[in-house]
N, CA, C, O and the ligand as a Tripos MOL2 file, in Angstrom:
@<TRIPOS>MOLECULE
protein
  305   303    77     0     0
PROTEIN
NO_CHARGES

@<TRIPOS>ATOM
      1 N          18.0500  -10.5610  -38.7840 N.3       1 MET1
      2 CA         18.3410  -11.3280  -39.9920 C.3       1 MET1
      3 C          18.0510  -12.8110  -39.7500 C.2       1 MET1
      4 O          18.6500  -13.4530  -38.8860 O.2       1 MET1
      5 N          17.1220  -13.3240  -40.5350 N.am      2 ARG2
      6 CA         16.7420  -14.7220  -40.3160 C.3       2 ARG2
      7 C          17.2680  -15.6330  -41.4050 C.2       2 ARG2
      8 O          17.4560  -16.8330  -41.2020 O.2       2 ARG2
      9 N          17.5030  -15.0380  -42.5740 N.am      3 ALA3
     10 CA         17.9680  -15.8480  -43.6930 C.3       3 ALA3
     11 C          18.9300  -15.0390  -44.5350 C.2       3 ALA3
     12 O          18.7400  -13.8400  -44.7420 O.2       3 ALA3
     13 N          19.9560  -15.6970  -45.0150 N.am      4 VAL4
     14 CA         20.9740  -14.9920  -45.7690 C.3       4 VAL4
     15 C          21.5260  -15.9140  -46.8540 C.2       4 VAL4
     16 O          21.5610  -17.1340  -46.6920 O.2       4 VAL4
     17 N          21.9510  -15.3160  -47.9540 N.am      5 ALA5
     18 CA         22.6500  -16.0710  -48.9860 C.3       5 ALA5
     19 C          24.1160  -15.6510  -48.9380 C.2       5 ALA5
     20 O          24.4280  -14.4600  -48.9500 O.2       5 ALA5
     21 N          25.0010  -16.6200  -48.8840 N.am      6 ILE6
     22 CA         26.4350  -16.3380  -48.7590 C.3       6 ILE6
     23 C          27.1540  -16.9130  -49.9660 C.2       6 ILE6
     24 O          27.0000  -18.0870  -50.3040 O.2       6 ILE6
     25 N          27.9430  -16.0590  -50.6090 N.am      7 LYS7
     26 CA         28.6990  -16.5130  -51.7720 C.3       7 LYS7
     27 C          29.6470  -17.6240  -51.3320 C.2       7 LYS7
     28 O          30.3060  -17.5070  -50.2990 O.2       7 LYS7
     29 N          29.7170  -18.6860  -52.1030 N.am      8 LYS8
     30 CA         30.5680  -19.8200  -51.7390 C.3       8 LYS8
     31 C          32.0240  -19.3850  -51.6510 C.2       8 LYS8
     32 O          32.5130  -18.6230  -52.4850 O.2       8 LYS8
     33 N          32.7080  -19.8840  -50.6230 N.am      9 GLY9
     34 CA         34.1110  -19.5560  -50.4520 C.3       9 GLY9
     35 C          34.3120  -18.3560  -49.5450 C.2       9 GLY9
     36 O          35.4370  -18.0460  -49.1520 O.2       9 GLY9
     37 N          33.1920  -17.6640  -49.2040 N.am     10 GLN10
     38 CA         33.2880  -16.5270  -48.2940 C.3      10 GLN10
     39 C          33.2320  -17.0050  -46.8570 C.2      10 GLN10
     40 O          32.6930  -18.0700  -46.5550 O.2      10 GLN10
     41 N          33.7970  -16.2010  -45.9850 N.am     11 SER11
     42 CA         33.8020  -16.5310  -44.5630 C.3      11 SER11
     43 C          32.3690  -16.5440  -44.0270 C.2      11 SER11
     44 O          31.5430  -15.7310  -44.4400 O.2      11 SER11
     45 N          32.0820  -17.4510  -43.1240 N.am     12 ARG12
     46 CA         30.7200  -17.5650  -42.6060 C.3      12 ARG12
     47 C          30.4710  -16.6900  -41.3870 C.2      12 ARG12
     48 O          29.3260  -16.3640  -41.0740 O.2      12 ARG12
     49 N          31.5410  -16.3100  -40.7010 N.am     13 GLU13
     50 CA         31.4680  -15.4610  -39.4980 C.3      13 GLU13
     51 C          30.1420  -15.5020  -38.7740 C.2      13 GLU13
     52 O          29.8090  -16.4560  -38.0720 O.2      13 GLU13
     53 N          29.3660  -14.3840  -38.9820 N.am     14 LYS14
     54 CA         28.1260  -14.2110  -38.2210 C.3      14 LYS14
     55 C          27.0740  -15.2550  -38.5840 C.2      14 LYS14
     56 O          26.1250  -15.4740  -37.8320 O.2      14 LYS14
     57 N          27.2440  -15.8890  -39.7230 N.am     15 ALA15
     58 CA         26.2540  -16.8750  -40.1380 C.3      15 ALA15
     59 C          26.7010  -18.2880  -39.7880 C.2      15 ALA15
     60 O          26.1390  -19.2650  -40.2850 O.2      15 ALA15
     61 N          27.7100  -18.3940  -38.9330 N.am     16 ALA16
     62 CA         28.2870  -19.7100  -38.6080 C.3      16 ALA16
     63 C          27.2490  -20.6680  -38.0400 C.2      16 ALA16
     64 O          27.3000  -21.8730  -38.2870 O.2      16 ALA16
     65 N          26.2980  -20.1150  -37.2710 N.am     17 ALA17
     66 CA         25.3010  -20.9680  -36.6190 C.3      17 ALA17
     67 C          24.1400  -21.2920  -37.5590 C.2      17 ALA17
     68 O          23.2480  -22.0700  -37.2180 O.2      17 ALA17
     69 N          24.1650  -20.6890  -38.7330 N.am     18 PHE18
     70 CA         23.0630  -20.8850  -39.6580 C.3      18 PHE18
     71 C          23.1180  -22.2730  -40.2900 C.2      18 PHE18
     72 O          24.1730  -22.9010  -40.3850 O.2      18 PHE18
     73 N          21.9750  -22.7120  -40.7060 N.am     19 GLN19
     74 CA         21.8400  -24.0380  -41.3010 C.3      19 GLN19
     75 C          21.7460  -23.9010  -42.8270 C.2      19 GLN19
     76 O          20.9650  -23.0980  -43.3390 O.2      19 GLN19
     77 N          22.5390  -24.6840  -43.5350 N.am     20 ASP20
     78 CA         22.4970  -24.6460  -45.0010 C.3      20 ASP20
     79 C          21.1890  -25.2440  -45.5030 C.2      20 ASP20
     80 O          20.8070  -26.3480  -45.1140 O.2      20 ASP20
     81 N          20.4990  -24.4900  -46.3830 N.am     21 MET21
     82 CA         19.2180  -24.9580  -46.9100 C.3      21 MET21
     83 C          19.3100  -25.3240  -48.3800 C.2      21 MET21
     84 O          18.3620  -25.8610  -48.9530 O.2      21 MET21
     85 N          20.4480  -25.0340  -48.9880 N.am     22 GLY22
     86 CA         20.5900  -25.3550  -50.4040 C.3      22 GLY22
     87 C          21.5360  -24.3800  -51.0680 C.2      22 GLY22
     88 O          21.9620  -23.3860  -50.4790 O.2      22 GLY22
     89 N          21.8510  -24.6930  -52.3040 N.am     23 THR23
     90 CA         22.7890  -23.8570  -53.0540 C.3      23 THR23
     91 C          22.1090  -23.3850  -54.3240 C.2      23 THR23
     92 O          21.4070  -24.1480  -54.9880 O.2      23 THR23
     93 N          22.3220  -22.1250  -54.6550 N.am     24 LEU24
     94 CA         21.8010  -21.5940  -55.9170 C.3      24 LEU24
     95 C          22.9780  -21.1480  -56.7730 C.2      24 LEU24
     96 O          23.8740  -20.4430  -56.3110 O.2      24 LEU24
     97 N          22.9530  -21.5760  -58.0300 N.am     25 ARG25
     98 CA         24.0150  -21.2090  -58.9610 C.3      25 ARG25
     99 C          23.5010  -20.1150  -59.8850 C.2      25 ARG25
    100 O          22.4220  -20.2300  -60.4670 O.2      25 ARG25
    101 N          24.2850  -19.0580  -60.0090 N.am     26 CYS26
    102 CA         23.8980  -17.9500  -60.8850 C.3      26 CYS26
    103 C          24.0730  -18.3780  -62.3370 C.2      26 CYS26
    104 O          25.1290  -18.8700  -62.7340 O.2      26 CYS26
    105 N          22.9970  -18.1780  -63.1310 N.am     27 ASP27
    106 CA         23.0550  -18.5390  -64.5530 C.3      27 ASP27
    107 C          24.0470  -17.6710  -65.3150 C.2      27 ASP27
    108 O          24.6360  -18.1000  -66.3080 O.2      27 ASP27
    109 N          24.2230  -16.4370  -64.8310 N.am     28 GLY28
    110 CA         25.0530  -15.4810  -65.5440 C.3      28 GLY28
    111 C          26.5470  -15.7460  -65.4430 C.2      28 GLY28
    112 O          27.2700  -15.6100  -66.4300 O.2      28 GLY28
    113 N          27.0150  -16.1240  -64.2580 N.am     29 CYS29
    114 CA         28.4630  -16.2420  -64.0550 C.3      29 CYS29
    115 C          28.8780  -17.5520  -63.4050 C.2      29 CYS29
    116 O          30.0690  -17.8440  -63.3010 O.2      29 CYS29
    117 N          27.9000  -18.3460  -62.9660 N.am     30 GLY30
    118 CA         28.2380  -19.6420  -62.3800 C.3      30 GLY30
    119 C          28.6410  -19.5750  -60.9160 C.2      30 GLY30
    120 O          28.9740  -20.5980  -60.3190 O.2      30 GLY30
    121 N          28.6130  -18.3800  -60.3300 N.am     31 GLU31
    122 CA         28.9430  -18.2810  -58.9120 C.3      31 GLU31
    123 C          27.8280  -18.9350  -58.1020 C.2      31 GLU31
    124 O          26.6540  -18.8920  -58.4690 O.2      31 GLU31
    125 N          28.2370  -19.5430  -56.9850 N.am     32 GLU32
    126 CA         27.2520  -20.2580  -56.1810 C.3      32 GLU32
    127 C          27.0190  -19.5520  -54.8530 C.2      32 GLU32
    128 O          27.9420  -19.0320  -54.2250 O.2      32 GLU32
    129 N          25.7490  -19.5530  -54.4490 N.am     33 PHE33
    130 CA         25.3600  -18.9550  -53.1750 C.3      33 PHE33
    131 C          24.6910  -20.0140  -52.3110 C.2      33 PHE33
    132 O          23.8300  -20.7670  -52.7650 O.2      33 PHE33
    133 N          25.1120  -20.0450  -51.0600 N.am     34 VAL34
    134 CA         24.4920  -20.9600  -50.1070 C.3      34 VAL34
    135 C          23.3860  -20.2070  -49.3820 C.2      34 VAL34
    136 O          23.6240  -19.1450  -48.8070 O.2      34 VAL34
    137 N          22.1860  -20.7540  -49.4100 N.am     35 ILE35
    138 CA         21.0730  -20.1690  -48.6660 C.3      35 ILE35
    139 C          21.1050  -20.7580  -47.2610 C.2      35 ILE35
    140 O          21.0890  -21.9750  -47.0760 O.2      35 ILE35
    141 N          21.1510  -19.8610  -46.2750 N.am     36 ALA36
    142 CA         21.2830  -20.3120  -44.8890 C.3      36 ALA36
    143 C          20.1920  -19.7010  -44.0210 C.2      36 ALA36
    144 O          19.8840  -18.5140  -44.1270 O.2      36 ALA36
    145 N          19.6140  -20.5330  -43.1630 N.am     37 HIS37
    146 CA         18.5620  -20.0970  -42.2430 C.3      37 HIS37
    147 C          19.0180  -20.2750  -40.8100 C.2      37 HIS37
    148 O          19.8630  -21.1180  -40.5090 O.2      37 HIS37
    149 N          18.4430  -19.4630  -39.9250 N.am     38 GLN38
    150 CA         18.6250  -19.7340  -38.5090 C.3      38 GLN38
    151 C          17.8950  -21.0410  -38.2240 C.2      38 GLN38
    152 O          16.7670  -21.2490  -38.6710 O.2      38 GLN38
    153 N          18.5680  -21.9300  -37.4620 N.am     39 PRO39
    154 CA         17.9600  -23.2420  -37.2160 C.3      39 PRO39
    155 C          16.5420  -23.1630  -36.6530 C.2      39 PRO39
    156 O          15.7000  -24.0010  -36.9770 O.2      39 PRO39
    157 N          16.2710  -22.1620  -35.8130 N.am     40 ALA40
    158 CA         14.9390  -22.0400  -35.1880 C.3      40 ALA40
    159 C          13.8520  -21.7610  -36.2200 C.2      40 ALA40
    160 O          12.6930  -22.1200  -36.0110 O.2      40 ALA40
    161 N          14.2150  -21.1240  -37.3290 N.am     41 SER41
    162 CA         13.1920  -20.7840  -38.3180 C.3      41 SER41
    163 C          13.5040  -21.4030  -39.6820 C.2      41 SER41
    164 O          13.0320  -20.9240  -40.7130 O.2      41 SER41
    165 N          14.3000  -22.4680  -39.6740 N.am     42 ALA42
    166 CA         14.6500  -23.1280  -40.9350 C.3      42 ALA42
    167 C          13.4010  -23.7150  -41.5810 C.2      42 ALA42
    168 O          12.6170  -24.4130  -40.9370 O.2      42 ALA42
    169 N          13.2360  -23.4200  -42.8580 N.am     43 ASP43
    170 CA         12.0360  -23.8720  -43.5560 C.3      43 ASP43
    171 C          12.3730  -24.1140  -45.0230 C.2      43 ASP43
    172 O          12.7710  -23.1970  -45.7410 O.2      43 ASP43
    173 N          12.2090  -25.3500  -45.4510 N.am     44 LYS44
    174 CA         12.5910  -25.7180  -46.8100 C.3      44 LYS44
    175 C          11.7450  -25.0000  -47.8540 C.2      44 LYS44
    176 O          12.2580  -24.5940  -48.8970 O.2      44 LYS44
    177 N          10.4460  -24.8400  -47.5810 N.am     45 TRP45
    178 CA          9.5570  -24.1830  -48.5300 C.3      45 TRP45
    179 C           9.9650  -22.7270  -48.7170 C.2      45 TRP45
    180 O          10.0230  -22.2230  -49.8390 O.2      45 TRP45
    181 N          10.2510  -22.0530  -47.5850 N.am     46 VAL46
    182 CA         10.6870  -20.6600  -47.6380 C.3      46 VAL46
    183 C          11.9990  -20.5660  -48.4170 C.2      46 VAL46
    184 O          12.1900  -19.6450  -49.2110 O.2      46 VAL46
    185 N          12.9040  -21.5240  -48.1860 N.am     47 ALA47
    186 CA         14.2020  -21.5130  -48.8750 C.3      47 ALA47
    187 C          14.0110  -21.6240  -50.3900 C.2      47 ALA47
    188 O          14.7420  -20.9980  -51.1560 O.2      47 ALA47
    189 N          13.0410  -22.4110  -50.8160 N.am     48 ASP48
    190 CA         12.7610  -22.5530  -52.2500 C.3      48 ASP48
    191 C          12.2880  -21.2200  -52.8310 C.2      48 ASP48
    192 O          12.7090  -20.8210  -53.9160 O.2      48 ASP48
    193 N          11.4000  -20.5320  -52.0870 N.am     49 GLN49
    194 CA         10.9150  -19.2270  -52.5520 C.3      49 GLN49
    195 C          12.0750  -18.2450  -52.6460 C.2      49 GLN49
    196 O          12.1880  -17.4800  -53.6040 O.2      49 GLN49
    197 N          12.9250  -18.2820  -51.6400 N.am     50 GLN50
    198 CA         14.0540  -17.3480  -51.6000 C.3      50 GLN50
    199 C          15.0350  -17.6380  -52.7350 C.2      50 GLN50
    200 O          15.6730  -16.7250  -53.2580 O.2      50 GLN50
    201 N          15.1530  -18.9050  -53.1110 N.am     51 ALA51
    202 CA         16.0340  -19.2710  -54.2230 C.3      51 ALA51
    203 C          15.5290  -18.6280  -55.5120 C.2      51 ALA51
    204 O          16.3210  -18.1330  -56.3140 O.2      51 ALA51
    205 N          14.1920  -18.6370  -55.7130 N.am     52 HIS52
    206 CA         13.6130  -18.0020  -56.8990 C.3      52 HIS52
    207 C          13.8660  -16.4920  -56.8730 C.2      52 HIS52
    208 O          14.2300  -15.8870  -57.8810 O.2      52 HIS52
    209 N          13.6610  -15.9040  -55.6900 N.am     53 TRP53
    210 CA         13.8820  -14.4680  -55.5250 C.3      53 TRP53
    211 C          15.3440  -14.1260  -55.8330 C.2      53 TRP53
    212 O          15.6350  -13.1640  -56.5430 O.2      53 TRP53
    213 N          16.2440  -14.9280  -55.2890 N.am     54 LEU54
    214 CA         17.6750  -14.6700  -55.4500 C.3      54 LEU54
    215 C          18.0990  -14.8010  -56.9120 C.2      54 LEU54
    216 O          18.9370  -14.0440  -57.4030 O.2      54 LEU54
    217 N          17.5080  -15.7650  -57.5870 N.am     55 GLU55
    218 CA         17.8050  -15.9660  -59.0020 C.3      55 GLU55
    219 C          17.5360  -14.6780  -59.7900 C.2      55 GLU55
    220 O          18.3400  -14.2730  -60.6290 O.2      55 GLU55
    221 N          16.3850  -14.0390  -59.5040 N.am     56 LYS56
    222 CA         16.0160  -12.8020  -60.1870 C.3      56 LYS56
    223 C          16.9580  -11.6660  -59.8200 C.2      56 LYS56
    224 O          17.3810  -10.8890  -60.6750 O.2      56 LYS56
    225 N          17.2810  -11.5830  -58.5200 N.am     57 VAL57
    226 CA         18.1800  -10.5190  -58.0540 C.3      57 VAL57
    227 C          19.5490  -10.6410  -58.7380 C.2      57 VAL57
    228 O          20.1270   -9.6430  -59.1690 O.2      57 VAL57
    229 N          20.0530  -11.8580  -58.8300 N.am     58 LEU58
    230 CA         21.3580  -12.0680  -59.4510 C.3      58 LEU58
    231 C          21.3100  -11.7050  -60.9410 C.2      58 LEU58
    232 O          22.2470  -11.1080  -61.4710 O.2      58 LEU58
    233 N          20.2150  -12.0690  -61.6070 N.am     59 ALA59
    234 CA         20.0690  -11.7600  -63.0300 C.3      59 ALA59
    235 C          20.0150  -10.2440  -63.2360 C.2      59 ALA59
    236 O          20.5950   -9.7180  -64.1860 O.2      59 ALA59
    237 N          19.3040   -9.5400  -62.3260 N.am     60 GLU60
    238 CA         19.2240   -8.0800  -62.4170 C.3      60 GLU60
    239 C          20.5900   -7.4480  -62.2570 C.2      60 GLU60
    240 O          20.9170   -6.4690  -62.9290 O.2      60 GLU60
    241 N          21.3830   -8.0110  -61.3680 N.am     61 GLU61
    242 CA         22.7250   -7.4520  -61.1490 C.3      61 GLU61
    243 C          23.5690   -7.5760  -62.4120 C.2      61 GLU61
    244 O          24.3810   -6.7000  -62.7100 O.2      61 GLU61
    245 N          23.3790   -8.6580  -63.1490 N.am     62 HIS62
    246 CA         24.1120   -8.8050  -64.4060 C.3      62 HIS62
    247 C          23.6260   -7.7730  -65.4180 C.2      62 HIS62
    248 O          24.4280   -7.1930  -66.1500 O.2      62 HIS62
    249 N          22.3110   -7.5420  -65.4610 N.am     63 GLU63
    250 CA         21.7640   -6.5490  -66.3950 C.3      63 GLU63
    251 C          22.3360   -5.1700  -66.1220 C.2      63 GLU63
    252 O          22.5760   -4.3920  -67.0460 O.2      63 GLU63
    253 N          22.5540   -4.8690  -64.8350 N.am     64 ARG64
    254 CA         23.0710   -3.5400  -64.4710 C.3      64 ARG64
    255 C          24.5870   -3.5400  -64.3410 C.2      64 ARG64
    256 O          25.1710   -2.5480  -63.9060 O.2      64 ARG64
    257 N          25.2270   -4.6370  -64.7130 N.am     65 ASP65
    258 CA         26.6790   -4.7400  -64.6230 C.3      65 ASP65
    259 C          27.1810   -4.5340  -63.2050 C.2      65 ASP65
    260 O          28.2430   -3.9550  -62.9800 O.2      65 ASP65
    261 N          26.3990   -5.0170  -62.2610 N.am     66 LYS66
    262 CA         26.8120   -4.9100  -60.8590 C.3      66 LYS66
    263 C          27.4550   -6.2140  -60.4220 C.2      66 LYS66
    264 O          27.1050   -7.2890  -60.9110 O.2      66 LYS66
    265 N          28.3970   -6.1090  -59.4980 N.am     67 LYS67
    266 CA         29.0430   -7.2940  -58.9680 C.3      67 LYS67
    267 C          28.1470   -7.8580  -57.8530 C.2      67 LYS67
    268 O          27.5220   -7.0960  -57.1150 O.2      67 LYS67
    269 N          28.0870   -9.1710  -57.7330 N.am     68 HIS68
    270 CA         27.2940   -9.7440  -56.6420 C.3      68 HIS68
    271 C          27.9880   -9.4640  -55.3090 C.2      68 HIS68
    272 O          29.2050   -9.6020  -55.1930 O.2      68 HIS68
    273 N          27.2070   -9.0730  -54.3120 N.am     69 PRO69
    274 CA         27.8150   -8.9370  -52.9770 C.3      69 PRO69
    275 C          28.1470  -10.3090  -52.3940 C.2      69 PRO69
    276 O          27.6210  -11.3240  -52.8510 O.2      69 PRO69
    277 N          29.0140  -10.3390  -51.3910 N.am     70 ASP70
    278 CA         29.4050  -11.6100  -50.7680 C.3      70 ASP70
    279 C          28.2550  -12.2010  -49.9670 C.2      70 ASP70
    280 O          28.1900  -13.4040  -49.7150 O.2      70 ASP70
    281 N          27.3340  -11.2910  -49.5700 N.am     71 ARG71
    282 CA         26.2680  -11.7200  -48.6730 C.3      71 ARG71
    283 C          25.0060  -10.9530  -49.0320 C.2      71 ARG71
    284 O          25.0360   -9.7300  -49.1720 O.2      71 ARG71
    285 N          23.9070  -11.6600  -49.1790 N.am     72 ILE72
    286 CA         22.6520  -11.0210  -49.5410 C.3      72 ILE72
    287 C          21.5970  -11.4290  -48.5310 C.2      72 ILE72
    288 O          21.3310  -12.6160  -48.3440 O.2      72 ILE72
    289 N          20.9910  -10.4340  -47.8740 N.am     73 GLU73
    290 CA         19.9150  -10.7500  -46.9300 C.3      73 GLU73
    291 C          18.6890  -11.1610  -47.7140 C.2      73 GLU73
    292 O          18.3540  -10.5460  -48.7260 O.2      73 GLU73
    293 N          18.0230  -12.1920  -47.2500 N.am     74 LEU74
    294 CA         16.8720  -12.7180  -47.9640 C.3      74 LEU74
    295 C          15.5770  -12.2800  -47.2850 C.2      74 LEU74
    296 O          15.5140  -12.1710  -46.0610 O.2      74 LEU74
    297 N          14.5370  -12.0300  -48.0970 N.am     75 PRO75
    298 CA         13.2310  -11.6760  -47.5110 C.3      75 PRO75
    299 C          12.6100  -12.9020  -46.8370 C.2      75 PRO75
    300 O          12.8820  -14.0350  -47.2340 O.2      75 PRO75
    301 N          11.7820  -12.6750  -45.8260 N.am     76 ASP76
    302 CA         11.1310  -13.7840  -45.1110 C.3      76 ASP76
    303 C          10.1040  -14.4780  -45.9950 C.2      76 ASP76
    304 O           9.4600  -15.4330  -45.5600 O.2      76 ASP76
    305 ZN         26.2280  -13.9760  -61.5420 Zn       77 ZN77
@<TRIPOS>BOND
     1     1     2 1
     2     2     3 1
     3     3     4 2
     4     3     5 am
     5     5     6 1
     6     6     7 1
     7     7     8 2
     8     7     9 am
     9     9    10 1
    10    10    11 1
    11    11    12 2
    12    11    13 am
    13    13    14 1
    14    14    15 1
    15    15    16 2
    16    15    17 am
    17    17    18 1
    18    18    19 1
    19    19    20 2
    20    19    21 am
    21    21    22 1
    22    22    23 1
    23    23    24 2
    24    23    25 am
    25    25    26 1
    26    26    27 1
    27    27    28 2
    28    27    29 am
    29    29    30 1
    30    30    31 1
    31    31    32 2
    32    31    33 am
    33    33    34 1
    34    34    35 1
    35    35    36 2
    36    35    37 am
    37    37    38 1
    38    38    39 1
    39    39    40 2
    40    39    41 am
    41    41    42 1
    42    42    43 1
    43    43    44 2
    44    43    45 am
    45    45    46 1
    46    46    47 1
    47    47    48 2
    48    47    49 am
    49    49    50 1
    50    50    51 1
    51    51    52 2
    52    51    53 am
    53    53    54 1
    54    54    55 1
    55    55    56 2
    56    55    57 am
    57    57    58 1
    58    58    59 1
    59    59    60 2
    60    59    61 am
    61    61    62 1
    62    62    63 1
    63    63    64 2
    64    63    65 am
    65    65    66 1
    66    66    67 1
    67    67    68 2
    68    67    69 am
    69    69    70 1
    70    70    71 1
    71    71    72 2
    72    71    73 am
    73    73    74 1
    74    74    75 1
    75    75    76 2
    76    75    77 am
    77    77    78 1
    78    78    79 1
    79    79    80 2
    80    79    81 am
    81    81    82 1
    82    82    83 1
    83    83    84 2
    84    83    85 am
    85    85    86 1
    86    86    87 1
    87    87    88 2
    88    87    89 am
    89    89    90 1
    90    90    91 1
    91    91    92 2
    92    91    93 am
    93    93    94 1
    94    94    95 1
    95    95    96 2
    96    95    97 am
    97    97    98 1
    98    98    99 1
    99    99   100 2
   100    99   101 am
   101   101   102 1
   102   102   103 1
   103   103   104 2
   104   103   105 am
   105   105   106 1
   106   106   107 1
   107   107   108 2
   108   107   109 am
   109   109   110 1
   110   110   111 1
   111   111   112 2
   112   111   113 am
   113   113   114 1
   114   114   115 1
   115   115   116 2
   116   115   117 am
   117   117   118 1
   118   118   119 1
   119   119   120 2
   120   119   121 am
   121   121   122 1
   122   122   123 1
   123   123   124 2
   124   123   125 am
   125   125   126 1
   126   126   127 1
   127   127   128 2
   128   127   129 am
   129   129   130 1
   130   130   131 1
   131   131   132 2
   132   131   133 am
   133   133   134 1
   134   134   135 1
   135   135   136 2
   136   135   137 am
   137   137   138 1
   138   138   139 1
   139   139   140 2
   140   139   141 am
   141   141   142 1
   142   142   143 1
   143   143   144 2
   144   143   145 am
   145   145   146 1
   146   146   147 1
   147   147   148 2
   148   147   149 am
   149   149   150 1
   150   150   151 1
   151   151   152 2
   152   151   153 am
   153   153   154 1
   154   154   155 1
   155   155   156 2
   156   155   157 am
   157   157   158 1
   158   158   159 1
   159   159   160 2
   160   159   161 am
   161   161   162 1
   162   162   163 1
   163   163   164 2
   164   163   165 am
   165   165   166 1
   166   166   167 1
   167   167   168 2
   168   167   169 am
   169   169   170 1
   170   170   171 1
   171   171   172 2
   172   171   173 am
   173   173   174 1
   174   174   175 1
   175   175   176 2
   176   175   177 am
   177   177   178 1
   178   178   179 1
   179   179   180 2
   180   179   181 am
   181   181   182 1
   182   182   183 1
   183   183   184 2
   184   183   185 am
   185   185   186 1
   186   186   187 1
   187   187   188 2
   188   187   189 am
   189   189   190 1
   190   190   191 1
   191   191   192 2
   192   191   193 am
   193   193   194 1
   194   194   195 1
   195   195   196 2
   196   195   197 am
   197   197   198 1
   198   198   199 1
   199   199   200 2
   200   199   201 am
   201   201   202 1
   202   202   203 1
   203   203   204 2
   204   203   205 am
   205   205   206 1
   206   206   207 1
   207   207   208 2
   208   207   209 am
   209   209   210 1
   210   210   211 1
   211   211   212 2
   212   211   213 am
   213   213   214 1
   214   214   215 1
   215   215   216 2
   216   215   217 am
   217   217   218 1
   218   218   219 1
   219   219   220 2
   220   219   221 am
   221   221   222 1
   222   222   223 1
   223   223   224 2
   224   223   225 am
   225   225   226 1
   226   226   227 1
   227   227   228 2
   228   227   229 am
   229   229   230 1
   230   230   231 1
   231   231   232 2
   232   231   233 am
   233   233   234 1
   234   234   235 1
   235   235   236 2
   236   235   237 am
   237   237   238 1
   238   238   239 1
   239   239   240 2
   240   239   241 am
   241   241   242 1
   242   242   243 1
   243   243   244 2
   244   243   245 am
   245   245   246 1
   246   246   247 1
   247   247   248 2
   248   247   249 am
   249   249   250 1
   250   250   251 1
   251   251   252 2
   252   251   253 am
   253   253   254 1
   254   254   255 1
   255   255   256 2
   256   255   257 am
   257   257   258 1
   258   258   259 1
   259   259   260 2
   260   259   261 am
   261   261   262 1
   262   262   263 1
   263   263   264 2
   264   263   265 am
   265   265   266 1
   266   266   267 1
   267   267   268 2
   268   267   269 am
   269   269   270 1
   270   270   271 1
   271   271   272 2
   272   271   273 am
   273   273   274 1
   274   274   275 1
   275   275   276 2
   276   275   277 am
   277   277   278 1
   278   278   279 1
   279   279   280 2
   280   279   281 am
   281   281   282 1
   282   282   283 1
   283   283   284 2
   284   283   285 am
   285   285   286 1
   286   286   287 1
   287   287   288 2
   288   287   289 am
   289   289   290 1
   290   290   291 1
   291   291   292 2
   292   291   293 am
   293   293   294 1
   294   294   295 1
   295   295   296 2
   296   295   297 am
   297   297   298 1
   298   298   299 1
   299   299   300 2
   300   299   301 am
   301   301   302 1
   302   302   303 1
   303   303   304 2
@<TRIPOS>SUBSTRUCTURE
     1 MET1         2 RESIDUE 1 A MET
     2 ARG2         6 RESIDUE 1 A ARG
     3 ALA3        10 RESIDUE 1 A ALA
     4 VAL4        14 RESIDUE 1 A VAL
     5 ALA5        18 RESIDUE 1 A ALA
     6 ILE6        22 RESIDUE 1 A ILE
     7 LYS7        26 RESIDUE 1 A LYS
     8 LYS8        30 RESIDUE 1 A LYS
     9 GLY9        34 RESIDUE 1 A GLY
    10 GLN10       38 RESIDUE 1 A GLN
    11 SER11       42 RESIDUE 1 A SER
    12 ARG12       46 RESIDUE 1 A ARG
    13 GLU13       50 RESIDUE 1 A GLU
    14 LYS14       54 RESIDUE 1 A LYS
    15 ALA15       58 RESIDUE 1 A ALA
    16 ALA16       62 RESIDUE 1 A ALA
    17 ALA17       66 RESIDUE 1 A ALA
    18 PHE18       70 RESIDUE 1 A PHE
    19 GLN19       74 RESIDUE 1 A GLN
    20 ASP20       78 RESIDUE 1 A ASP
    21 MET21       82 RESIDUE 1 A MET
    22 GLY22       86 RESIDUE 1 A GLY
    23 THR23       90 RESIDUE 1 A THR
    24 LEU24       94 RESIDUE 1 A LEU
    25 ARG25       98 RESIDUE 1 A ARG
    26 CYS26      102 RESIDUE 1 A CYS
    27 ASP27      106 RESIDUE 1 A ASP
    28 GLY28      110 RESIDUE 1 A GLY
    29 CYS29      114 RESIDUE 1 A CYS
    30 GLY30      118 RESIDUE 1 A GLY
    31 GLU31      122 RESIDUE 1 A GLU
    32 GLU32      126 RESIDUE 1 A GLU
    33 PHE33      130 RESIDUE 1 A PHE
    34 VAL34      134 RESIDUE 1 A VAL
    35 ILE35      138 RESIDUE 1 A ILE
    36 ALA36      142 RESIDUE 1 A ALA
    37 HIS37      146 RESIDUE 1 A HIS
    38 GLN38      150 RESIDUE 1 A GLN
    39 PRO39      154 RESIDUE 1 A PRO
    40 ALA40      158 RESIDUE 1 A ALA
    41 SER41      162 RESIDUE 1 A SER
    42 ALA42      166 RESIDUE 1 A ALA
    43 ASP43      170 RESIDUE 1 A ASP
    44 LYS44      174 RESIDUE 1 A LYS
    45 TRP45      178 RESIDUE 1 A TRP
    46 VAL46      182 RESIDUE 1 A VAL
    47 ALA47      186 RESIDUE 1 A ALA
    48 ASP48      190 RESIDUE 1 A ASP
    49 GLN49      194 RESIDUE 1 A GLN
    50 GLN50      198 RESIDUE 1 A GLN
    51 ALA51      202 RESIDUE 1 A ALA
    52 HIS52      206 RESIDUE 1 A HIS
    53 TRP53      210 RESIDUE 1 A TRP
    54 LEU54      214 RESIDUE 1 A LEU
    55 GLU55      218 RESIDUE 1 A GLU
    56 LYS56      222 RESIDUE 1 A LYS
    57 VAL57      226 RESIDUE 1 A VAL
    58 LEU58      230 RESIDUE 1 A LEU
    59 ALA59      234 RESIDUE 1 A ALA
    60 GLU60      238 RESIDUE 1 A GLU
    61 GLU61      242 RESIDUE 1 A GLU
    62 HIS62      246 RESIDUE 1 A HIS
    63 GLU63      250 RESIDUE 1 A GLU
    64 ARG64      254 RESIDUE 1 A ARG
    65 ASP65      258 RESIDUE 1 A ASP
    66 LYS66      262 RESIDUE 1 A LYS
    67 LYS67      266 RESIDUE 1 A LYS
    68 HIS68      270 RESIDUE 1 A HIS
    69 PRO69      274 RESIDUE 1 A PRO
    70 ASP70      278 RESIDUE 1 A ASP
    71 ARG71      282 RESIDUE 1 A ARG
    72 ILE72      286 RESIDUE 1 A ILE
    73 GLU73      290 RESIDUE 1 A GLU
    74 LEU74      294 RESIDUE 1 A LEU
    75 PRO75      298 RESIDUE 1 A PRO
    76 ASP76      302 RESIDUE 1 A ASP
    77 ZN77       305 GROUP 0 **** ****
């Protein structure tokens, strides 16, 4: 796991060493997710792409009436 989105207010545990790359707010419910990268592979451009991807995933979850997980693994 190189990149993960963590719901704000959730424990960071295994992602404690990860570097915050930005926050994405869900349009549907206003919940915020912190995008975190391993420092060795931290990349702002990749984080921007992942933010777009996450936005769609969160919107889909609302369409299917699914609850957002506390932690979402992000594609590279
Ligand atoms: Zn939402």
